[in-house]
mmCIF file of the C-alpha atoms, coordinates in Angstrom:
data_MODEL
# 
_entry.id   MODEL 
# 
loop_
_atom_site.group_PDB 
_atom_site.id 
_atom_site.type_symbol 
_atom_site.label_atom_id 
_atom_site.label_alt_id 
_atom_site.label_comp_id 
_atom_site.label_asym_id 
_atom_site.label_entity_id 
_atom_site.label_seq_id 
_atom_site.pdbx_PDB_ins_code 
_atom_site.Cartn_x 
_atom_site.Cartn_y 
_atom_site.Cartn_z 
_atom_site.occupancy 
_atom_site.B_iso_or_equiv 
_atom_site.pdbx_formal_charge 
_atom_site.auth_seq_id 
_atom_site.auth_comp_id 
_atom_site.auth_asym_id 
_atom_site.auth_atom_id 
_atom_site.pdbx_PDB_model_num 
ATOM 1   C CA . MET A 1 1   ? 130.168 46.265 44.646 1.00 0.00 ? 1   MET A CA 1 
ATOM 2   C CA . THR A 1 2   ? 127.591 47.948 46.852 1.00 0.00 ? 2   THR A CA 1 
ATOM 3   C CA . THR A 1 3   ? 124.683 46.332 48.637 1.00 0.00 ? 3   THR A CA 1 
ATOM 4   C CA . ARG A 1 4   ? 122.277 47.882 46.151 1.00 0.00 ? 4   ARG A CA 1 
ATOM 5   C CA . ASP A 1 5   ? 124.175 46.354 43.217 1.00 0.00 ? 5   ASP A CA 1 
ATOM 6   C CA . ILE A 1 6   ? 123.269 42.800 44.168 1.00 0.00 ? 6   ILE A CA 1 
ATOM 7   C CA . VAL A 1 7   ? 119.551 43.468 43.768 1.00 0.00 ? 7   VAL A CA 1 
ATOM 8   C CA . SER A 1 8   ? 119.831 45.377 40.517 1.00 0.00 ? 8   SER A CA 1 
ATOM 9   C CA . ASP A 1 9   ? 118.349 43.876 37.366 1.00 0.00 ? 9   ASP A CA 1 
ATOM 10  C CA . ALA A 1 10  ? 121.728 42.397 36.433 1.00 0.00 ? 10  ALA A CA 1 
ATOM 11  C CA . LYS A 1 11  ? 122.224 40.572 39.705 1.00 0.00 ? 11  LYS A CA 1 
ATOM 12  C CA . ILE A 1 12  ? 119.714 38.531 41.655 1.00 0.00 ? 12  ILE A CA 1 
ATOM 13  C CA . ASP A 1 13  ? 117.808 37.488 38.547 1.00 0.00 ? 13  ASP A CA 1 
ATOM 14  C CA . GLY A 1 14  ? 120.835 35.428 37.524 1.00 0.00 ? 14  GLY A CA 1 
ATOM 15  C CA . ALA A 1 15  ? 121.877 37.397 34.459 1.00 0.00 ? 15  ALA A CA 1 
ATOM 16  C CA . GLY A 1 16  ? 125.053 38.641 36.051 1.00 0.00 ? 16  GLY A CA 1 
ATOM 17  C CA . ILE A 1 17  ? 124.975 37.153 39.518 1.00 0.00 ? 17  ILE A CA 1 
ATOM 18  C CA . LYS A 1 18  ? 128.219 37.266 41.477 1.00 0.00 ? 18  LYS A CA 1 
ATOM 19  C CA . LEU A 1 19  ? 128.473 33.635 42.480 1.00 0.00 ? 19  LEU A CA 1 
ATOM 20  C CA . GLU A 1 20  ? 131.176 30.979 42.465 1.00 0.00 ? 20  GLU A CA 1 
ATOM 21  C CA . GLU A 1 21  ? 131.037 29.164 39.123 1.00 0.00 ? 21  GLU A CA 1 
ATOM 22  C CA . SER A 1 22  ? 130.261 25.623 40.290 1.00 0.00 ? 22  SER A CA 1 
ATOM 23  C CA . TRP A 1 23  ? 127.201 26.875 42.165 1.00 0.00 ? 23  TRP A CA 1 
ATOM 24  C CA . LYS A 1 24  ? 126.250 29.346 39.476 1.00 0.00 ? 24  LYS A CA 1 
ATOM 25  C CA . ASN A 1 25  ? 126.025 26.563 36.898 1.00 0.00 ? 25  ASN A CA 1 
ATOM 26  C CA . LEU A 1 26  ? 123.730 24.551 39.161 1.00 0.00 ? 26  LEU A CA 1 
ATOM 27  C CA . LEU A 1 27  ? 121.530 27.411 40.343 1.00 0.00 ? 27  LEU A CA 1 
ATOM 28  C CA . LEU A 1 28  ? 121.248 29.677 37.317 1.00 0.00 ? 28  LEU A CA 1 
ATOM 29  C CA . ASP A 1 29  ? 117.745 28.456 36.425 1.00 0.00 ? 29  ASP A CA 1 
ATOM 30  C CA . GLU A 1 30  ? 116.630 29.026 40.014 1.00 0.00 ? 30  GLU A CA 1 
ATOM 31  C CA . PHE A 1 31  ? 117.333 32.755 39.708 1.00 0.00 ? 31  PHE A CA 1 
ATOM 32  C CA . LYS A 1 32  ? 114.920 32.970 36.782 1.00 0.00 ? 32  LYS A CA 1 
ATOM 33  C CA . LYS A 1 33  ? 111.949 31.587 38.688 1.00 0.00 ? 33  LYS A CA 1 
ATOM 34  C CA . PRO A 1 34  ? 109.118 33.920 39.754 1.00 0.00 ? 34  PRO A CA 1 
ATOM 35  C CA . TYR A 1 35  ? 109.792 33.535 43.476 1.00 0.00 ? 35  TYR A CA 1 
ATOM 36  C CA . MET A 1 36  ? 113.351 34.807 43.065 1.00 0.00 ? 36  MET A CA 1 
ATOM 37  C CA . LEU A 1 37  ? 112.182 37.764 41.010 1.00 0.00 ? 37  LEU A CA 1 
ATOM 38  C CA . GLN A 1 38  ? 109.680 38.546 43.778 1.00 0.00 ? 38  GLN A CA 1 
ATOM 39  C CA . LEU A 1 39  ? 112.493 38.288 46.326 1.00 0.00 ? 39  LEU A CA 1 
ATOM 40  C CA . LYS A 1 40  ? 114.564 40.738 44.308 1.00 0.00 ? 40  LYS A CA 1 
ATOM 41  C CA . GLN A 1 41  ? 111.645 43.165 44.264 1.00 0.00 ? 41  GLN A CA 1 
ATOM 42  C CA . PHE A 1 42  ? 111.179 42.806 48.019 1.00 0.00 ? 42  PHE A CA 1 
ATOM 43  C CA . LEU A 1 43  ? 114.850 43.543 48.709 1.00 0.00 ? 43  LEU A CA 1 
ATOM 44  C CA . SER A 1 44  ? 114.864 46.488 46.343 1.00 0.00 ? 44  SER A CA 1 
ATOM 45  C CA . GLU A 1 45  ? 111.893 47.969 48.169 1.00 0.00 ? 45  GLU A CA 1 
ATOM 46  C CA . GLU A 1 46  ? 113.560 47.429 51.536 1.00 0.00 ? 46  GLU A CA 1 
ATOM 47  C CA . TYR A 1 47  ? 116.601 49.371 50.373 1.00 0.00 ? 47  TYR A CA 1 
ATOM 48  C CA . ARG A 1 48  ? 114.446 52.069 48.805 1.00 0.00 ? 48  ARG A CA 1 
ATOM 49  C CA . GLN A 1 49  ? 112.839 52.605 52.210 1.00 0.00 ? 49  GLN A CA 1 
ATOM 50  C CA . GLY A 1 50  ? 116.271 53.114 53.723 1.00 0.00 ? 50  GLY A CA 1 
ATOM 51  C CA . LYS A 1 51  ? 116.315 49.969 55.807 1.00 0.00 ? 51  LYS A CA 1 
ATOM 52  C CA . VAL A 1 52  ? 119.636 48.488 56.901 1.00 0.00 ? 52  VAL A CA 1 
ATOM 53  C CA . ILE A 1 53  ? 120.046 44.939 55.620 1.00 0.00 ? 53  ILE A CA 1 
ATOM 54  C CA . TYR A 1 54  ? 122.640 42.365 56.689 1.00 0.00 ? 54  TYR A CA 1 
ATOM 55  C CA . PRO A 1 55  ? 124.913 41.020 55.362 1.00 0.00 ? 55  PRO A CA 1 
ATOM 56  C CA . LYS A 1 56  ? 126.310 43.286 52.666 1.00 0.00 ? 56  LYS A CA 1 
ATOM 57  C CA . GLY A 1 57  ? 125.001 42.534 49.186 1.00 0.00 ? 57  GLY A CA 1 
ATOM 58  C CA . ASN A 1 58  ? 128.238 41.035 47.942 1.00 0.00 ? 58  ASN A CA 1 
ATOM 59  C CA . GLU A 1 59  ? 128.135 38.606 50.870 1.00 0.00 ? 59  GLU A CA 1 
ATOM 60  C CA . TYR A 1 60  ? 124.636 37.183 50.386 1.00 0.00 ? 60  TYR A CA 1 
ATOM 61  C CA . PHE A 1 61  ? 126.169 34.079 48.792 1.00 0.00 ? 61  PHE A CA 1 
ATOM 62  C CA . ALA A 1 62  ? 129.449 34.005 50.732 1.00 0.00 ? 62  ALA A CA 1 
ATOM 63  C CA . ALA A 1 63  ? 128.823 30.460 51.999 1.00 0.00 ? 63  ALA A CA 1 
ATOM 64  C CA . LEU A 1 64  ? 128.729 29.237 48.400 1.00 0.00 ? 64  LEU A CA 1 
ATOM 65  C CA . ASP A 1 65  ? 131.663 31.396 47.328 1.00 0.00 ? 65  ASP A CA 1 
ATOM 66  C CA . PHE A 1 66  ? 133.938 29.988 50.031 1.00 0.00 ? 66  PHE A CA 1 
ATOM 67  C CA . THR A 1 67  ? 132.923 26.332 49.542 1.00 0.00 ? 67  THR A CA 1 
ATOM 68  C CA . GLN A 1 68  ? 132.615 25.072 45.974 1.00 0.00 ? 68  GLN A CA 1 
ATOM 69  C CA . PHE A 1 69  ? 130.004 22.419 45.249 1.00 0.00 ? 69  PHE A CA 1 
ATOM 70  C CA . GLU A 1 70  ? 132.482 19.574 44.720 1.00 0.00 ? 70  GLU A CA 1 
ATOM 71  C CA . GLN A 1 71  ? 134.498 20.596 47.784 1.00 0.00 ? 71  GLN A CA 1 
ATOM 72  C CA . VAL A 1 72  ? 131.620 20.320 50.263 1.00 0.00 ? 72  VAL A CA 1 
ATOM 73  C CA . LYS A 1 73  ? 132.234 17.702 52.955 1.00 0.00 ? 73  LYS A CA 1 
ATOM 74  C CA . ILE A 1 74  ? 130.010 18.933 55.772 1.00 0.00 ? 74  ILE A CA 1 
ATOM 75  C CA . VAL A 1 75  ? 126.856 21.057 55.763 1.00 0.00 ? 75  VAL A CA 1 
ATOM 76  C CA . ILE A 1 76  ? 125.881 23.008 58.865 1.00 0.00 ? 76  ILE A CA 1 
ATOM 77  C CA . LEU A 1 77  ? 122.424 24.577 58.561 1.00 0.00 ? 77  LEU A CA 1 
ATOM 78  C CA . GLY A 1 78  ? 121.558 27.809 60.310 1.00 0.00 ? 78  GLY A CA 1 
ATOM 79  C CA . GLN A 1 79  ? 118.357 29.853 60.251 1.00 0.00 ? 79  GLN A CA 1 
ATOM 80  C CA . ASP A 1 80  ? 118.962 33.502 59.367 1.00 0.00 ? 80  ASP A CA 1 
ATOM 81  C CA . PRO A 1 81  ? 121.874 35.955 59.639 1.00 0.00 ? 81  PRO A CA 1 
ATOM 82  C CA . TYR A 1 82  ? 122.844 37.774 62.802 1.00 0.00 ? 82  TYR A CA 1 
ATOM 83  C CA . HIS A 1 83  ? 120.973 41.068 62.905 1.00 0.00 ? 83  HIS A CA 1 
ATOM 84  C CA . GLY A 1 84  ? 123.403 43.204 64.925 1.00 0.00 ? 84  GLY A CA 1 
ATOM 85  C CA . PRO A 1 85  ? 125.831 45.706 63.393 1.00 0.00 ? 85  PRO A CA 1 
ATOM 86  C CA . GLY A 1 86  ? 129.030 44.190 62.019 1.00 0.00 ? 86  GLY A CA 1 
ATOM 87  C CA . GLN A 1 87  ? 128.163 40.584 62.775 1.00 0.00 ? 87  GLN A CA 1 
ATOM 88  C CA . ALA A 1 88  ? 126.806 38.853 59.665 1.00 0.00 ? 88  ALA A CA 1 
ATOM 89  C CA . HIS A 1 89  ? 129.025 38.180 56.679 1.00 0.00 ? 89  HIS A CA 1 
ATOM 90  C CA . GLY A 1 90  ? 127.231 35.333 54.915 1.00 0.00 ? 90  GLY A CA 1 
ATOM 91  C CA . LEU A 1 91  ? 128.270 32.226 56.892 1.00 0.00 ? 91  LEU A CA 1 
ATOM 92  C CA . CYS A 1 92  ? 125.951 30.780 59.513 1.00 0.00 ? 92  CYS A CA 1 
ATOM 93  C CA . PHE A 1 93  ? 127.136 31.129 63.124 1.00 0.00 ? 93  PHE A CA 1 
ATOM 94  C CA . SER A 1 94  ? 130.240 33.045 61.983 1.00 0.00 ? 94  SER A CA 1 
ATOM 95  C CA . VAL A 1 95  ? 131.040 36.668 62.832 1.00 0.00 ? 95  VAL A CA 1 
ATOM 96  C CA . ARG A 1 96  ? 133.621 39.034 61.444 1.00 0.00 ? 96  ARG A CA 1 
ATOM 97  C CA . GLU A 1 97  ? 137.078 39.371 62.948 1.00 0.00 ? 97  GLU A CA 1 
ATOM 98  C CA . GLY A 1 98  ? 137.035 41.550 66.056 1.00 0.00 ? 98  GLY A CA 1 
ATOM 99  C CA . ILE A 1 99  ? 133.321 41.034 66.727 1.00 0.00 ? 99  ILE A CA 1 
ATOM 100 C CA . ALA A 1 100 ? 132.248 39.509 70.042 1.00 0.00 ? 100 ALA A CA 1 
ATOM 101 C CA . GLN A 1 101 ? 131.148 35.889 69.783 1.00 0.00 ? 101 GLN A CA 1 
ATOM 102 C CA . PRO A 1 102 ? 127.364 35.426 70.109 1.00 0.00 ? 102 PRO A CA 1 
ATOM 103 C CA . PRO A 1 103 ? 126.130 32.948 72.751 1.00 0.00 ? 103 PRO A CA 1 
ATOM 104 C CA . SER A 1 104 ? 125.381 30.111 70.304 1.00 0.00 ? 104 SER A CA 1 
ATOM 105 C CA . LEU A 1 105 ? 128.867 30.329 68.835 1.00 0.00 ? 105 LEU A CA 1 
ATOM 106 C CA . ILE A 1 106 ? 130.399 30.318 72.302 1.00 0.00 ? 106 ILE A CA 1 
ATOM 107 C CA . ASN A 1 107 ? 128.526 27.078 73.015 1.00 0.00 ? 107 ASN A CA 1 
ATOM 108 C CA . ILE A 1 108 ? 129.700 25.591 69.709 1.00 0.00 ? 108 ILE A CA 1 
ATOM 109 C CA . PHE A 1 109 ? 133.276 26.286 70.756 1.00 0.00 ? 109 PHE A CA 1 
ATOM 110 C CA . LYS A 1 110 ? 132.616 24.804 74.215 1.00 0.00 ? 110 LYS A CA 1 
ATOM 111 C CA . GLU A 1 111 ? 131.383 21.577 72.627 1.00 0.00 ? 111 GLU A CA 1 
ATOM 112 C CA . LEU A 1 112 ? 134.326 21.545 70.224 1.00 0.00 ? 112 LEU A CA 1 
ATOM 113 C CA . GLU A 1 113 ? 136.682 21.764 73.201 1.00 0.00 ? 113 GLU A CA 1 
ATOM 114 C CA . ARG A 1 114 ? 134.869 18.961 75.030 1.00 0.00 ? 114 ARG A CA 1 
ATOM 115 C CA . ASP A 1 115 ? 134.734 16.847 71.886 1.00 0.00 ? 115 ASP A CA 1 
ATOM 116 C CA . LEU A 1 116 ? 138.208 17.239 70.395 1.00 0.00 ? 116 LEU A CA 1 
ATOM 117 C CA . GLY A 1 117 ? 140.146 19.239 72.975 1.00 0.00 ? 117 GLY A CA 1 
ATOM 118 C CA . VAL A 1 118 ? 140.348 22.273 70.699 1.00 0.00 ? 118 VAL A CA 1 
ATOM 119 C CA . PRO A 1 119 ? 140.798 25.356 72.906 1.00 0.00 ? 119 PRO A CA 1 
ATOM 120 C CA . ARG A 1 120 ? 138.138 28.019 72.488 1.00 0.00 ? 120 ARG A CA 1 
ATOM 121 C CA . SER A 1 121 ? 139.101 30.378 69.696 1.00 0.00 ? 121 SER A CA 1 
ATOM 122 C CA . LYS A 1 122 ? 139.464 34.093 70.266 1.00 0.00 ? 122 LYS A CA 1 
ATOM 123 C CA . THR A 1 123 ? 137.903 34.717 66.875 1.00 0.00 ? 123 THR A CA 1 
ATOM 124 C CA . GLY A 1 124 ? 134.426 33.775 65.712 1.00 0.00 ? 124 GLY A CA 1 
ATOM 125 C CA . TYR A 1 125 ? 135.425 34.031 62.043 1.00 0.00 ? 125 TYR A CA 1 
ATOM 126 C CA . LEU A 1 126 ? 134.724 30.567 60.625 1.00 0.00 ? 126 LEU A CA 1 
ATOM 127 C CA . VAL A 1 127 ? 136.104 31.034 57.108 1.00 0.00 ? 127 VAL A CA 1 
ATOM 128 C CA . PRO A 1 128 ? 138.910 28.499 57.746 1.00 0.00 ? 128 PRO A CA 1 
ATOM 129 C CA . TRP A 1 129 ? 136.203 25.847 58.200 1.00 0.00 ? 129 TRP A CA 1 
ATOM 130 C CA . ALA A 1 130 ? 134.466 26.944 55.009 1.00 0.00 ? 130 ALA A CA 1 
ATOM 131 C CA . LYS A 1 131 ? 137.685 26.728 53.018 1.00 0.00 ? 131 LYS A CA 1 
ATOM 132 C CA . GLN A 1 132 ? 138.096 23.087 54.098 1.00 0.00 ? 132 GLN A CA 1 
ATOM 133 C CA . GLY A 1 133 ? 134.657 22.074 52.878 1.00 0.00 ? 133 GLY A CA 1 
ATOM 134 C CA . VAL A 1 134 ? 132.262 23.033 55.667 1.00 0.00 ? 134 VAL A CA 1 
ATOM 135 C CA . LEU A 1 135 ? 129.268 24.717 54.027 1.00 0.00 ? 135 LEU A CA 1 
ATOM 136 C CA . LEU A 1 136 ? 127.913 27.145 56.612 1.00 0.00 ? 136 LEU A CA 1 
ATOM 137 C CA . LEU A 1 137 ? 124.486 27.755 55.110 1.00 0.00 ? 137 LEU A CA 1 
ATOM 138 C CA . ASN A 1 138 ? 121.682 29.829 56.564 1.00 0.00 ? 138 ASN A CA 1 
ATOM 139 C CA . ALA A 1 139 ? 118.148 29.037 55.420 1.00 0.00 ? 139 ALA A CA 1 
ATOM 140 C CA . VAL A 1 140 ? 117.467 32.753 54.957 1.00 0.00 ? 140 VAL A CA 1 
ATOM 141 C CA . LEU A 1 141 ? 120.288 34.853 53.536 1.00 0.00 ? 141 LEU A CA 1 
ATOM 142 C CA . THR A 1 142 ? 119.291 38.378 54.570 1.00 0.00 ? 142 THR A CA 1 
ATOM 143 C CA . VAL A 1 143 ? 117.791 40.139 57.572 1.00 0.00 ? 143 VAL A CA 1 
ATOM 144 C CA . GLU A 1 144 ? 116.819 43.664 58.594 1.00 0.00 ? 144 GLU A CA 1 
ATOM 145 C CA . GLN A 1 145 ? 118.919 45.252 61.319 1.00 0.00 ? 145 GLN A CA 1 
ATOM 146 C CA . ASN A 1 146 ? 117.706 44.388 64.818 1.00 0.00 ? 146 ASN A CA 1 
ATOM 147 C CA . LEU A 1 147 ? 114.745 42.324 63.523 1.00 0.00 ? 147 LEU A CA 1 
ATOM 148 C CA . ALA A 1 148 ? 115.405 38.598 63.724 1.00 0.00 ? 148 ALA A CA 1 
ATOM 149 C CA . ALA A 1 149 ? 113.689 36.493 61.046 1.00 0.00 ? 149 ALA A CA 1 
ATOM 150 C CA . SER A 1 150 ? 112.404 39.647 59.324 1.00 0.00 ? 150 SER A CA 1 
ATOM 151 C CA . HIS A 1 151 ? 113.138 38.229 55.854 1.00 0.00 ? 151 HIS A CA 1 
ATOM 152 C CA . GLY A 1 152 ? 111.603 34.831 56.477 1.00 0.00 ? 152 GLY A CA 1 
ATOM 153 C CA . ASN A 1 153 ? 109.024 33.469 54.044 1.00 0.00 ? 153 ASN A CA 1 
ATOM 154 C CA . ARG A 1 154 ? 110.177 35.778 51.250 1.00 0.00 ? 154 ARG A CA 1 
ATOM 155 C CA . GLY A 1 155 ? 111.745 33.089 49.068 1.00 0.00 ? 155 GLY A CA 1 
ATOM 156 C CA . TRP A 1 156 ? 115.177 32.450 50.509 1.00 0.00 ? 156 TRP A CA 1 
ATOM 157 C CA . GLU A 1 157 ? 114.028 29.209 52.149 1.00 0.00 ? 157 GLU A CA 1 
ATOM 158 C CA . ARG A 1 158 ? 113.031 27.763 48.782 1.00 0.00 ? 158 ARG A CA 1 
ATOM 159 C CA . PHE A 1 159 ? 116.374 28.784 47.297 1.00 0.00 ? 159 PHE A CA 1 
ATOM 160 C CA . THR A 1 160 ? 118.396 27.185 50.088 1.00 0.00 ? 160 THR A CA 1 
ATOM 161 C CA . ASP A 1 161 ? 116.173 24.087 49.997 1.00 0.00 ? 161 ASP A CA 1 
ATOM 162 C CA . GLN A 1 162 ? 117.344 23.689 46.413 1.00 0.00 ? 162 GLN A CA 1 
ATOM 163 C CA . ILE A 1 163 ? 120.968 23.931 47.533 1.00 0.00 ? 163 ILE A CA 1 
ATOM 164 C CA . VAL A 1 164 ? 120.427 21.160 50.088 1.00 0.00 ? 164 VAL A CA 1 
ATOM 165 C CA . ALA A 1 165 ? 118.543 19.081 47.498 1.00 0.00 ? 165 ALA A CA 1 
ATOM 166 C CA . LEU A 1 166 ? 121.384 19.386 44.988 1.00 0.00 ? 166 LEU A CA 1 
ATOM 167 C CA . LEU A 1 167 ? 123.911 18.239 47.552 1.00 0.00 ? 167 LEU A CA 1 
ATOM 168 C CA . ASN A 1 168 ? 121.666 15.371 48.631 1.00 0.00 ? 168 ASN A CA 1 
ATOM 169 C CA . GLU A 1 169 ? 121.097 14.178 45.072 1.00 0.00 ? 169 GLU A CA 1 
ATOM 170 C CA . LYS A 1 170 ? 124.405 14.810 43.325 1.00 0.00 ? 170 LYS A CA 1 
ATOM 171 C CA . ARG A 1 171 ? 126.923 14.102 46.081 1.00 0.00 ? 171 ARG A CA 1 
ATOM 172 C CA . GLU A 1 172 ? 127.639 11.130 48.328 1.00 0.00 ? 172 GLU A CA 1 
ATOM 173 C CA . HIS A 1 173 ? 129.083 10.689 51.809 1.00 0.00 ? 173 HIS A CA 1 
ATOM 174 C CA . LEU A 1 174 ? 128.411 14.184 53.089 1.00 0.00 ? 174 LEU A CA 1 
ATOM 175 C CA . VAL A 1 175 ? 127.811 15.019 56.736 1.00 0.00 ? 175 VAL A CA 1 
ATOM 176 C CA . PHE A 1 176 ? 124.741 17.134 57.478 1.00 0.00 ? 176 PHE A CA 1 
ATOM 177 C CA . ILE A 1 177 ? 124.803 18.703 60.940 1.00 0.00 ? 177 ILE A CA 1 
ATOM 178 C CA . LEU A 1 178 ? 121.296 19.760 61.941 1.00 0.00 ? 178 LEU A CA 1 
ATOM 179 C CA . TRP A 1 179 ? 121.053 21.712 65.186 1.00 0.00 ? 179 TRP A CA 1 
ATOM 180 C CA . GLY A 1 180 ? 117.556 22.444 66.411 1.00 0.00 ? 180 GLY A CA 1 
ATOM 181 C CA . SER A 1 181 ? 114.090 21.677 65.099 1.00 0.00 ? 181 SER A CA 1 
ATOM 182 C CA . TYR A 1 182 ? 114.236 24.274 62.326 1.00 0.00 ? 182 TYR A CA 1 
ATOM 183 C CA . ALA A 1 183 ? 117.332 22.768 60.704 1.00 0.00 ? 183 ALA A CA 1 
ATOM 184 C CA . GLN A 1 184 ? 116.064 19.233 61.259 1.00 0.00 ? 184 GLN A CA 1 
ATOM 185 C CA . GLU A 1 185 ? 112.803 20.000 59.503 1.00 0.00 ? 185 GLU A CA 1 
ATOM 186 C CA . LYS A 1 186 ? 114.667 21.626 56.619 1.00 0.00 ? 186 LYS A CA 1 
ATOM 187 C CA . GLY A 1 187 ? 116.869 18.557 56.244 1.00 0.00 ? 187 GLY A CA 1 
ATOM 188 C CA . GLN A 1 188 ? 114.212 15.900 56.745 1.00 0.00 ? 188 GLN A CA 1 
ATOM 189 C CA . PHE A 1 189 ? 114.424 14.697 53.124 1.00 0.00 ? 189 PHE A CA 1 
ATOM 190 C CA . ILE A 1 190 ? 118.173 13.998 53.211 1.00 0.00 ? 190 ILE A CA 1 
ATOM 191 C CA . ASP A 1 191 ? 118.977 10.421 52.179 1.00 0.00 ? 191 ASP A CA 1 
ATOM 192 C CA . THR A 1 192 ? 120.539 8.801  55.233 1.00 0.00 ? 192 THR A CA 1 
ATOM 193 C CA . LYS A 1 193 ? 121.693 5.859  53.100 1.00 0.00 ? 193 LYS A CA 1 
ATOM 194 C CA . LYS A 1 194 ? 123.989 8.179  51.157 1.00 0.00 ? 194 LYS A CA 1 
ATOM 195 C CA . HIS A 1 195 ? 124.922 10.673 53.856 1.00 0.00 ? 195 HIS A CA 1 
ATOM 196 C CA . LEU A 1 196 ? 125.498 10.959 57.594 1.00 0.00 ? 196 LEU A CA 1 
ATOM 197 C CA . VAL A 1 197 ? 122.912 13.131 59.342 1.00 0.00 ? 197 VAL A CA 1 
ATOM 198 C CA . LEU A 1 198 ? 123.783 14.336 62.842 1.00 0.00 ? 198 LEU A CA 1 
ATOM 199 C CA . LYS A 1 199 ? 120.957 15.845 64.879 1.00 0.00 ? 199 LYS A CA 1 
ATOM 200 C CA . ALA A 1 200 ? 121.094 17.665 68.199 1.00 0.00 ? 200 ALA A CA 1 
ATOM 201 C CA . PRO A 1 201 ? 119.374 20.541 69.988 1.00 0.00 ? 201 PRO A CA 1 
ATOM 202 C CA . HIS A 1 202 ? 120.373 24.047 68.944 1.00 0.00 ? 202 HIS A CA 1 
ATOM 203 C CA . PRO A 1 203 ? 123.502 25.495 70.605 1.00 0.00 ? 203 PRO A CA 1 
ATOM 204 C CA . SER A 1 204 ? 121.494 28.458 71.871 1.00 0.00 ? 204 SER A CA 1 
ATOM 205 C CA . PRO A 1 205 ? 121.727 28.937 75.668 1.00 0.00 ? 205 PRO A CA 1 
ATOM 206 C CA . LEU A 1 206 ? 118.000 28.129 75.746 1.00 0.00 ? 206 LEU A CA 1 
ATOM 207 C CA . SER A 1 207 ? 118.527 24.581 74.507 1.00 0.00 ? 207 SER A CA 1 
ATOM 208 C CA . ALA A 1 208 ? 122.224 23.676 74.582 1.00 0.00 ? 208 ALA A CA 1 
ATOM 209 C CA . SER A 1 209 ? 121.940 21.882 77.922 1.00 0.00 ? 209 SER A CA 1 
ATOM 210 C CA . ARG A 1 210 ? 119.195 19.626 76.545 1.00 0.00 ? 210 ARG A CA 1 
ATOM 211 C CA . GLY A 1 211 ? 121.539 17.521 74.448 1.00 0.00 ? 211 GLY A CA 1 
ATOM 212 C CA . PHE A 1 212 ? 123.725 19.782 72.374 1.00 0.00 ? 212 PHE A CA 1 
ATOM 213 C CA . PHE A 1 213 ? 126.483 19.527 74.937 1.00 0.00 ? 213 PHE A CA 1 
ATOM 214 C CA . GLY A 1 214 ? 127.852 16.018 74.690 1.00 0.00 ? 214 GLY A CA 1 
ATOM 215 C CA . SER A 1 215 ? 126.586 15.406 71.140 1.00 0.00 ? 215 SER A CA 1 
ATOM 216 C CA . ARG A 1 216 ? 130.167 15.329 69.787 1.00 0.00 ? 216 ARG A CA 1 
ATOM 217 C CA . PRO A 1 217 ? 129.382 16.352 66.196 1.00 0.00 ? 217 PRO A CA 1 
ATOM 218 C CA . PHE A 1 218 ? 132.932 17.284 65.287 1.00 0.00 ? 218 PHE A CA 1 
ATOM 219 C CA . SER A 1 219 ? 134.565 13.951 66.085 1.00 0.00 ? 219 SER A CA 1 
ATOM 220 C CA . GLN A 1 220 ? 131.661 12.038 64.561 1.00 0.00 ? 220 GLN A CA 1 
ATOM 221 C CA . ALA A 1 221 ? 131.888 14.026 61.353 1.00 0.00 ? 221 ALA A CA 1 
ATOM 222 C CA . ASN A 1 222 ? 135.630 13.510 61.060 1.00 0.00 ? 222 ASN A CA 1 
ATOM 223 C CA . ALA A 1 223 ? 135.378 9.786  61.786 1.00 0.00 ? 223 ALA A CA 1 
ATOM 224 C CA . TYR A 1 224 ? 132.769 9.404  59.047 1.00 0.00 ? 224 TYR A CA 1 
ATOM 225 C CA . LEU A 1 225 ? 134.798 11.382 56.515 1.00 0.00 ? 225 LEU A CA 1 
ATOM 226 C CA . GLU A 1 226 ? 137.894 9.342  57.204 1.00 0.00 ? 226 GLU A CA 1 
ATOM 227 C CA . SER A 1 227 ? 135.926 6.092  56.960 1.00 0.00 ? 227 SER A CA 1 
ATOM 228 C CA . LYS A 1 228 ? 134.927 7.141  53.424 1.00 0.00 ? 228 LYS A CA 1 
ATOM 229 C CA . GLY A 1 229 ? 138.479 7.989  52.423 1.00 0.00 ? 229 GLY A CA 1 
ATOM 230 C CA . PHE A 1 230 ? 138.291 11.773 52.869 1.00 0.00 ? 230 PHE A CA 1 
ATOM 231 C CA . SER A 1 231 ? 140.537 13.984 54.958 1.00 0.00 ? 231 SER A CA 1 
ATOM 232 C CA . ALA A 1 232 ? 139.205 15.161 58.293 1.00 0.00 ? 232 ALA A CA 1 
ATOM 233 C CA . ILE A 1 233 ? 138.433 18.791 59.056 1.00 0.00 ? 233 ILE A CA 1 
ATOM 234 C CA . ASP A 1 234 ? 140.949 20.705 61.119 1.00 0.00 ? 234 ASP A CA 1 
ATOM 235 C CA . TRP A 1 235 ? 138.518 22.508 63.404 1.00 0.00 ? 235 TRP A CA 1 
ATOM 236 C CA . ARG A 1 236 ? 141.161 24.770 64.924 1.00 0.00 ? 236 ARG A CA 1 
ATOM 237 C CA . LEU A 1 237 ? 140.822 28.402 63.934 1.00 0.00 ? 237 LEU A CA 1 
ATOM 238 C CA . GLU A 1 238 ? 144.128 29.352 65.524 1.00 0.00 ? 238 GLU A CA 1 
ATOM 239 C CA . HIS A 1 239 ? 147.365 27.420 65.256 1.00 0.00 ? 239 HIS A CA 1 
# 
């Protein structure tokens, strides 16, 4: 499937969307709403103009494909995809195998080592987390090459708000990890009586020293999961 395929008439309008079934059943009506049709038109025009868009079209919904609705244990909210060549593949903070780790991801690994003693991984490919139930969800699911936040306010935020709302309403005992003011604002409606919400500054080098380091999200998340009878996440990417 090519990048252009995902924005064809049979794709992003929901008629033939490539999406994991549990999510597809919950979100199918969302694809039919006017804002999603407008988003499809926007993306189609971007491609028509020859712009380079990340991630690839068949990876727009990779976070949902890797982590089925009923398997979600932890939600980590990001903002928008990495905008450099070869980086984004549909999971927030994650990069493809062989790609240098961005600064925020390096700081995440530093905190993981401080928190649980997990040595810093050589890879920034976070799919093993996703497969255990860590939903790595960006608020915006596409971006133009070298232009951060270039696809903001085009409709993706409303779509991902609905994902968070579904998890908040239909699931119990999830952990929402909200790093930075953007994620915290997006998750402000989460029911803290049903779920654990962990807040800290963003792991960016600009803010990590203001409280991200020392926040211990990984051990707190695992302790909560185990207290509710769920298995903890194995945060190691290399064994």
